[in-house]
N, C-alpha and C positions, 0 to 999 in steps of 0.2 A: 575637371581642370578650374571650373571656377569658382569648384566647392574647395578644394586645394589652396586656391588664391584666399578665401576668404578666411580659413583657419590661417592664413599666414600672412595678413595683414597688418598692416601696425599701426599706431595709432598714440594719439597723446594722452588718451584715459588707457590704463591697464587695471585690467578686474583683478582683485587678489583673488587668489590659488588656496583655497582651504583645503589643507592636509588632513587626512585621519590620522588624529593620534594614536601610535600604537601600547598598547599594555607594555608590551614586552621591556626586560630591565635592561637589554639589552641596548636600547636607543633611550632610554632616561639618561638626565642628565643628574652626574652626582658626584662629587668629590672625593670621596672615601667608599671604598669599597666595599667596607664595613657595614656602613650606613643603607647603602644600597640595597644589603639583603632584607628582604622583607621578615617581619615577624615568622609568617609561616613556615619560613625557609631554615631558620632559625630554631624552631620548636620544633621540626622534622626530625632534624639532625639530633637535635639534643634526647628526643624521644627514642628516637632508634638505636643511639648509642649506648644511654642507659637500660634500656630492655636488653640490647644483645650483651651488653657486659653483667647484667645478671642472670644471664642464661648463661654465660661463660661460668659466672662462679657457682651455679647449680651445677653443673655438668662435669665440675673437677673436683673429683672424690677421691683421688688419691694423695699420697705423700710426694714428695719431691726431697728437701733436705732438712736434718735437728731444726734446723736455725729458723725456720718458720714458724716453730711453735717455741722453744728454747730462748730466742733473744726478742720475742712477741711477746703473745697469751701466757706463756707461764710462769715471764716474769709479771705481768698484767696483772694476773690472779693473783700473784702470794702479794704485791702491793694493797689488792682491794681486802681480800678475804684472810690474810694473815696465815696462810697455812700451807705448806706443813709444819709441825712446831717443832720437830727435831732438828739438829745439828745436820749443816750440809756440809761438804770438803771445800776448798778454796778451788774456786772455777772460774772463767773467764770471765765473770760479774764483779765476785768480790776480789780478780784483780786489776780492776777498774779498766777493762779496757773495752767497756758494752754501755751507751749508755742510754738514760729510760726516758729517751726525748720522742722513739718511738712509742716505746711500751705504755708511756702518758697516754696517749692516745688513745689505746684501748681499754685503758683503765680507766680514763674519765668513763666509758658507757659502761665498765663493768660497774660503776660505781653508780651509775643513775640506774641499771635494772637492780642492782641490790637496794638501793632505798626504795623502789616502789615495789619491789619483793617481786619480782619477775625473773629473779636471778637462776634461770633453769639452764640443764649445761647443753640445750639443744641451742639458745637463745646466745649461750658465750661464746657457742663455738663458730655462730654461723653470721651473727653480726659485726665484728670485725672483717668480716668478709665480704659482707655486703658492702658496708665502708668502702674497704679497699676499692670495690667494685665500682662504687659509685666515683671515686675520685678517680679511677682508670677511665671510668666513660666522662668525663670532663676533661681529663689532658685528652681524648680522643676529637672535642668538640674543638678545642682551642686548636688544635694537630691539624685538624680540616678547616677551617678558617685560615690560619695560615700559611696552609696550600693553596687557598681561593685568592690571596695578595700577592705568591709569591708567582705561579703560574695561570695559566690560560683554565677555564674551567673544566677540558677536559682533561690535561695531566693530570688538575690536582681532584679528579674524581677517581681515576686509574691510582694514584699513588696512594689516596685513602681506604680504595679497595686494598694494595698489595697490604698495607698498615691492619686494618682488620682481619684480613686471613691467612695473619702470620700461624702458625703453629704456637711458636715457642710463648708469644706473648700470649697468646690463650692457655695456654699452660702456667706462668707465670704471674700474670699482670693482677688476679684476685686474692696470692697468694698474701696471706701476711710473714710478707718477707722483707726486708729493710731493701735490697735488690729491687726490687716490686714497687717499692713506695722511692726509691732512688731514681727507674727510669719514670714513672709517673710524673715527676718534678721536672725532672730535666725534657723531659715532651714539653711541660707546662711552661718550662726557662724556655726553650727553644722558639714556642712564639711571641715571646718579647725581645729576642739579641736582636740587634740591628744585622740581620742577613741580607746580602745585597736584593734590593728591592722588598723588601719587608714595608708595611705599612701601620705596623702595629707594635714596633719595637719601643721599648722603654728599660731605661739603663737602669732604674731605681728596683721595678717592677722582676725584671731578668737577674739581678745579683741578691736580689733578697732570696727569692728561689734558690739559685745556687748555694747559696748560704745553708740554707733549710735542709739543702740535700746532703752537705755537707757534715751540716750534724747531726744528722741520719744514720749517716753513711761515710767518715771521713775520705772512703778512696775515691768518692764523686769528685774529687780535686784534678784527678786524671784525666776525667773524662773533659774537665771544664778549662785547664788548664791552656791547650792551644787556641781557644775561642777565646778567653779572657785577655791572652796575647796579641791575638787576631783583633778584637776591641780596641786595645790599649792602641795597637798601630793607626789605626784607621781613625783613631777620635785626633780632632783638632784640637780644641783642650785637652792636654793631657794630665796637665798639672790639677785643674777641676776634674777632671776623673777621678784620681786619683784621691785629691784631700775630700772631694763632696759625697761618690758616689764608693769606692774600695773600701778606705778606710773605715766608715764610718760605720757600713753595711758587715766588714769584717769583724770589728769589735765588737760590734754589738751581738751579734752572732755569737761568739764565743763567750762573751760575758753571759748570756743566758743559757747556753749549752752547761755550761758548765755551773752555774747558780743551780740549775736543777739538779744535776749529776750528784753534785757536794750537799746537796737536800736529802735526798735519797738514800747517798750513800754512808752519811753523815759523819763526810769527815773531805779535806781537800782531794777532791782528784782531777785532776786534768785528764778529759778522758781522751781525747785526738791527741795528746800528746802520749801518751799510755799506749793505744792504739799502732799508731808510729815507731813507738819503743819496743812493743813487745810483739810486736809479724814485723817490720822490716830490719830492726835492728839485731833483734834475740834471735828471731827466724822460728815465732812460737807457732806459725802458719803450719811451716815446715811439717810440726807434727800429726796434723790432718790428713798429711801425705803430699808425695809431687811427681812430677809431670816432666817430659823432657822439655826444653825451650820451646821446639816448634811446635809443640800441642795442638796450641790454638792456628795455628797455618793449617796444619793438617787433618786435626778432628775439630776442636772447637768452637769455631767460628763455621765451618759446613754445618754443624749442627744446628746451628741458633738461628742461622740464618734461614737453612733447610731449602723449599724446594725452589726459593726466590735466587740462588746464589747467579743462577744465568744469568737471569734479569742483572743484581747487582753488577755483575761486569761488566755488563754490555752500554748499563746506564753510567758506568764510570769514565767509557769511553764519549758518551755524549753529553754529558755533565762536567766532565771535569773540568772546565774555565768557571764555569759559573756556580757549583758546590763546590770548590775543591778546600773549605775553610773544614765543610763536612767530613768530607772524606778524608780530611787531614785528622780531625779528630779520629775517626775510628782506626786509621794506619797506627797511632800514636796512641790509644785506648790497649789493642792488640799486642803494641809493641813490649809498653810499661809489663802489662800483664805477664808477655812472656817471658820478660827477666824473671820474674818472681819463681819462685818454687812451686807454691802451692796454687794448682789453679783448676775453675770448675767453669761452668758453662753459666753459670749465672752472673757470675762478673762482668762477661761483657754485652749483659742482656741492654744495660740503660742506652748503649749504642745503634741499636735495632732501629729505632726510627729514624736516623739519620741514614739508615741503609733504604729504608724501607723510599726516601726520596729519589733515589736512584733508581729504583726498580721501577714506579710508580714511570717516571720519565720513560724509559724502555719499552714498558707495555704498553703506554701510549705512540709511541715511535714507529709500532709495529705496524699501526696500520688495520689492513686488513686481516689480518692472522691474530688481532689484541683478544680477541673474544673464545675464538679455542682456547688461547694463549691462557685467558684466564680461569677458564673451564678447567685446564689439566692443572695448574696453578692452584686453583681451588678446591680439588679433588685430591691433589699431591699434598696440601697441607693437613686437609680434613681427617684424611686416616690417622695421623702421629697426633695430630688434636685429640680426639673420641680417645686415642689406646690409651693414653698415657693421662687421659683426664679420667677414665673410668675405666682402667682395669689394671694398668702396670704401677705397682707398691701402691697396691689397696690395703694390702690386710694390716700395716701397721695404727692405721687408723681402724679397722671393722674387728680389731681386737679390744679398742675401746668400747665399743657400745660392748662387746662380748662381758666386758667384767662392771658396767655398769651396775647392775642390777645386784651388785654386793653394797654398794651403797644403802641399800634399804634393811638397815641393822636390826632394824625392830622384826622382820619378818624371820631372821636367822636363829637357830633357837638356841635355848642358854647353855645347851649343855655341850654347845659345839665353836672354839673358840673366834676370836673375832677374825676380820678378812685379813690378810699379809701377803700381799703379792710382791713376787721378786723376778724382773725380767733380765733373761739369763739373756742378752744380746748386747751384738752391740750398743755402746751408749748412745745414752740419746736416739735411740730406733724410732719409738715412738712420743706422742704427746705426754702428757705426765695428767696434773691434776686439773689443768683448764679443761678436760675434757673427761673428767670422772666429779669434778664437783662435789667433792664429799671427803671429810678424815681420814679416810681410814687409809692404813698402813701401807706405804708402797715403797719399794727400791728398787735402784737398777745399777749393775754396773758401772762403777765410777772410771773416767779418764778424763780427767783433769791437767789441761797441759803443763808438760812441763816449764816449771820457772826456776829455774837453774838449780836443780839436785841432782847430787852425782848418780849413778848409774838409776837412773830413776825407772822404774817401772810402774803404769800403773794398775788400776783392782781389775781392769778389764783384759790387760795381756795376761796377767799371771792367771787370771780365769780360763782361760783356753790355754795357757801351754798344759795346766795340768787340772783339768774339772774335776778331779775325784779328788786330789788332794787337798785344792783350797775351798770345797765342800765338809770334807772332814777338819779343818780348819776354821773356818767361816761358820760352822754349826756343830761345835762339839756335844752339846744335847739333841735329844731329838726335840725336846718341848722346843726349842728354838728356831726350828723349822718352820720355813713358811707356809702358808696351805693354798697357796697357788704359783705354780711356776708358769713363765713363758717363755716360750725357747721356737728359736726356729730347726726345721724339721732338721738338717743337717747337724743337729746338736742332739736329737735323740740317741741313735748309737752310740755313744760317744759317752754317755752320762744314763745308758740302761741300768745298768747293777744299781746306780743310787736309785733309782726311780721305783726300780723294784723292792728296794731295801726299805725303801721306807714309804712303803703303800701307796704311789702317786700311780694316780689315773688318769688314763687322757682325757681330758670330758671335751672338747671342742678341736677341731683344725679348721684355720679359713687361709683360702688364698692368699697369696701376696704378688705373683710376680713369676712370666712363663722362663723369666733368663734371671736364676740361681747366680750368685756368684761370690764363693769365699764362704764367709760367715754368714750372709744372707742365704735365708734359701728360699725353694717356691711357696713355702706354706709355712703358718704358725699355727704350736702346739698350745694348748692351755693344757695344764696339768694339775690337777687338783687332790690335796695329800685326805686321803679316808684312816 
């Protein structure tokens, strides 16, 4: 008892109590969350994202859509290396509805390779994709640190996990698609957007990034329209926002992009205006196919978000009030694209990071079940990611590897004709000179969009209607026949008479897909004339 009294005895002199200083960041005083992050933490996240996306890049060896080559690498290759030399018919590019800003990025890479004489075909193929991967990894890092400011560390980690294991992000983000760059820039812009609770917002930075996204792909304005309205509504000084941010940023973007496009088109070409005029008013996009209005609701969105869908729906119920502007942007984007007849999965890809915010909140909310749920989520995404990245639709890239030896013209016997390759496939099925990198003669069935001609039928359609008649009219003399024909297996039987009569022999069979559809077969054949 005396011991207890002595411990509780009060006196005038109080000894200072020395507390052990904790090293944990949770107990450190810091006014800014980003400053609290140690350099080791920033470095580790950055290294992880870079390595992850580079592996991602190497494990995506398939084709998705023609635009990943024909609106980027093919344009860049022609800008720098100036071939093919022969005339090409009117296409989307010469109609002035595709800008040069995005291909200019890769043209800069190609020019450096040309200058140092390292312009090998493999570097021309892989360097643009590696650059796209590095940009995607930078966006991943910024997204992670945004989440750290918006949520507690636990929710931030699970949201980042959801983002990194998305099969569709894996499938798309390292491709040289304008949609991939749009999604990357959208993620970067989101990190500076004035979301509730964000400590990294900057009007100048996010508006500059939004303007860049619109320059690269004008439809980016669809995603950002509700977000821009939200910012305007929340801003106290609305006049200053318009005069000091909206107008200067928009004007600079339009002037810069128009100057670039006019320089390369060599005439006055307002690409953003032409894009809207041809695709929206004239319905040129319908030329490439149309879907019912409910396609995104019944198929498109479910495929893009994939196994994350249950988590997304659950997260919307949990965080509707907190992140209603992000949900509004998702709903708005899907609604607008549903009105347009031409629909593709990649069009709604830029809103996928918005969806991951809700998925992460849902996963963190599962408490004891979240680790099993995360394991199931990872496994369910891993299968489609690897299958679509390594197997599905790889033939159109592999066939270009088979054709590369034709570039070694010096080894071709003088008694044999120079290589002349014709692709008897739906137009733009394969890459072109960016994946060959030598000026051998190559042709394909043309399908320029209908720009207003009456009774318009493109060359590809005329060929598929009557292949044998097309051959007779296109090649009246045997001397004009190509040396190599590239086709899907579904066409072989229909033109077998022509092949046998002109001494074409199958030289290679290349796997393409397990799911042939219409004019796209499961395998690709290379026929050589003897």
